[in-house]
C-alpha positions, 0 to 999 in steps of 0.5 A: 380193342376190348373183346377182340378175341370174341369178335374174331372168334367163331368157337361159339358157333362152329364148336358143333363141327367138332365131331366132323372136324375130328373125323376129317383129321383122322382121315387126313392122318391116315393119309399122311401115314400111307404116303409116309409123310409122318411115321406110323407110330406118330399116326397111331398116337394122333388117331388115338388122341383124336378118338379119345377126344371124340369119345369124351365129346359124345359123353357130353364133355366140352372142349375148352373155348379157343378161337375156333373149333379146329384150333380147340381140337388141335390144342387139346390133342397136343395137351393129351399126347404131346408135341407130336399132335402138331404133326396132324396139321401137316399138308393142310390149312384151316382153309381146306379143313373148314371147307371139308368140315362144312361139307361133311356136316351138310352132307349128314344133315341132308341125309337126316332131313331126307329121312324126316321128309320120308316120315312126313310123306308117310303121314300125309299118304296115311291121311290121304288113304283115310280121306278117300271118301272126303269131297270138298271144294277145290279152290283157285284164287281162294274162290270155290272152283271144282269139287275134289277128293280131300286125299287129292289136296293132301297128296299135292303136298306129298308131291311138293315134299318129293321135289324137296327131297330130290333137290336135296339129293341133287345138292348132294352131288355138289356137296360130296366133293372133297376140298381137303388137300387144297391147303391155303389156296395153292395146294401143297408140295407134300406128295399127298394122296387126296383120292385115298382121303376122299375114299376114307371120308366117302367123298364121291369126287375131289375138287379140281381147283384149289383156289376154288375149293377153299372159297366155294360155298355154293353148296351151302347156299344151294343147301339153304335154298333147298331148306327155303323151299321146304320151309315155303312148302310147310308154310303153304300147308300151315296156311291151309291148316289155319284157314281150314280150322277157322270157324268160317271153314270148319273143314278140319280137326287137329289135336288141341295140343297144337293150339292154344287158348286166348288170354282174354277170350275163353272160346278161342283155340288158335292154331299156334303151331301152324302160325309159327311154322308159317312165321319161321319160313321167313327166318329160313329165307333170311338165312338164304339171303345172309349166305348170298350176301356173304358170298356175293363180293368175295375175291377168290380164295379164302376170306374171313367173311366166310367165318360167317357162313356157318350161322345161317347153315346151322340156323336154317338146318335147326329151324327146318328140322324143328318145323318138319318134326312139329308138322309131322306130329300135327298131321298125325292128329289131322282129320277132315270134317266129312259133312262140313266139306261136302256141304261146302260144295253146295256154294260157289257153283262148283259144277259150272265147269261140268255144265260147260263140258256137258254142252261141249260133249254135245258138240257145242264149241266150249267157248259158246258153252262157257257163255251159256253157263255164265248166263245160267249161273247169273240166273241162279244168283238172281233167283237164289238157286243152285245148279242142281236145284234148277228144273229141266225147263229152266235149263232149256231156257238157255239150251234145248240140248240140255236133257235130264242126264244133266243131273247125273253129270253134275252130281259132285261124287260123279264129277270127282270120279270122272276126273280119271286123267293121270294126276286127276282127283278121281279115286282111281287116280288118287289111289295110283298117286298113293301107290306111287308115293309109297314106292318113292318113300321106300326108294323103289320107284 
């Protein structure tokens, strides 16, 4: 068959596991020496050879292409130190080797992505501090609902990212389990010390069942799911940036380097970076679906299908890291247009709920109050008025209980600062959120 080696090979994508493959092989060799399965002198030669390959890789040298990265490393080792290099593979299989490599890779990437999330959260919190005096409409169904502080809206994303971070930390619990020592599927007759290897590689646990260990890619599926959630949250924020930067809203400003012009319409600036992030979320979702499809019908133990587990892991990782980097830079240039957002609170009768609350606090059942305010709003629409432009006599048409204190009650600044419940939009509540998030970013909460 033409191109058969290329068809069954995986070097083109799994070569990025080279460093973790060598790290795992060094630890395995140290264990073989400790348990006297190979001699100390042979172990020293193998480890020295592996470290020389690692140094060269870190300088930019590339391994010659082979069927996969594991065979490429072993072949290069034997080339450098002779047949003794073949002893490195004692008491293990490529099945438990690749499972270990992928866990080492995912573990390292989880730490990197958590740090990127921390950096992004710090930018959002800084922008929230700068936006503490911004008053803007809050929306439900993309319809004006109630006035909120701009900081409150931004911090919603910081809390989403906190959940993303916690999911990744939780994923670590199921990722940081060492399969090495499971061999092909049944374990090994060599008297190895798996706990010793796990300690060197900083795994928290070792796998309990060799069949499960070599076939388990649950952690990889969970990892891509976690990345999909991050991508989804970045897409949501990008969508709001796109809406807010439109002429119709005109709520925000971002640096022109994150936008592009039109090839035909000179007046336009398009929020391309936000649009691309929104689009790339679908790519990450596709990686998750690919991983689930690969795993869904495999009989137990290793199957060659699992060779295809790495591209979706790598692609989802690269995509999310790229998006996190871009949106962090974009948000550093983000600012609200204070006058525009405040002006927008005049539309949509944002104080309507407050009028209902006002009546409820004067002992009118809320459902009754709700009906009264609905009639007031209909009157405003018919007469082209706003709630704060109605005279007291007009208010009294609908309820004699309404008095002149209604105007203070429905002032938008008073409305937002009255929302003092935990998690609410008042300055007091928002400041507490900022302080809590700063502690979480520093890992002190």
